[in-house]
Phi, psi and omega in degrees: 000138182276131181280129180279141177292151180296147181290136180269142177294150181291148179296160180301140179090353180240158180087183182283132179294145180294145179271152179089166181291150177290172177303136182101344176083006183265125179248116180296140180257147178294141181286132178283147181298133175091352181244145179079176183289144351276161180115312177051048178176168180289167178302135180094347179277128183237092179296141181087356179290129184302128175082349183047063184297172183291158177295146178302136179096349179265130181290150179257125180288127179258148180293149180293143182229162177282171177302335178274359176093006180271142179298138180284148177289145180280165178298320180296318179296318181291323179294315179296321177297319178297318180294322177296314179296320180295322178294320179294313180294316179298319178295322179294317179295321178296321179300326178276326187283321184299310177299324180296318179290326178297315179294321181296311183288337178277347180244287184293320184272004182295324182294336182273350182237016179249131178284123182290157179291126183291338181283333182264177179291141179274119179247118179285129179292146179285122181301330181291335177293340177259319187290316183296311177298327179295317178295323177295321177295317178299316180296320179297319179293324177296318179296316179297318178296320178296319179295320178296319178296320178298313180298321184285319186270342184244304185286322180295313180272013186296330182264318186256345184077018184228135164270182179297316180297318180291326177293321178296319182273001177060048173228165180204164179266133175225158177291152179294321179287128182301328182272356182279173178225145180286144181201191185292320185297305180294325178293324178292317177298318178300316181293320181295321178293318178299313181293320180293322179293333177290341179278342180259123182303126177088337184290329178297322177292319178298319179300312183287327183275352183301331182296338183292330181242002180282133178231143004260002191251008175051051182268145166280174179296322180291332174293318181296319181293322182269354182058054178231165172223160178247126185235167176280147178279130179301139180289000000 
């Protein structure tokens, strides 16, 4: 009898695949579409795409705008503009008030700060001779300060809608109505609400912070009363 040669194993890739996990217990999983090489990301992800824009179908949030379509000024820009304007007005009032008080204390108040002659009769100065002129000086300074604020907040921005602070921060006041124009009347109403809210404790803060939750035009209370908004100046 002729001896048959031993059977050779089938070459790799042919024959029936072995059943059960391979040695080591690792079973390869089929690759899901869009994951792993090539692509390295989920479906719709485009590495290297400029700006990495939003996924298709997701809405893009647009910045808030005025009724005329101009971008609204941010809270930070308006706050910095207010601080610049307050520094300018406060410095101007100090320049006028300091000389006025120096003259007052060197004239009217001189009797209250001078030691009387011990050899003569001691005459007590009348407090009203000091208090009444002092109150009148305070009232005059308040009137002057109010007039300066009116000129600065109403007359200065009457043409451009900008004070010095707003010009520095590149923002301006415009009417809420797209067809309207800024002028003395809305600026005066705006100023009166600002000045009046400052006389009530805490109301001035509410007026300025109102823009943080006001929708859709981020208006302060004085903006609502005057029907104005504050927008960014186009570059």
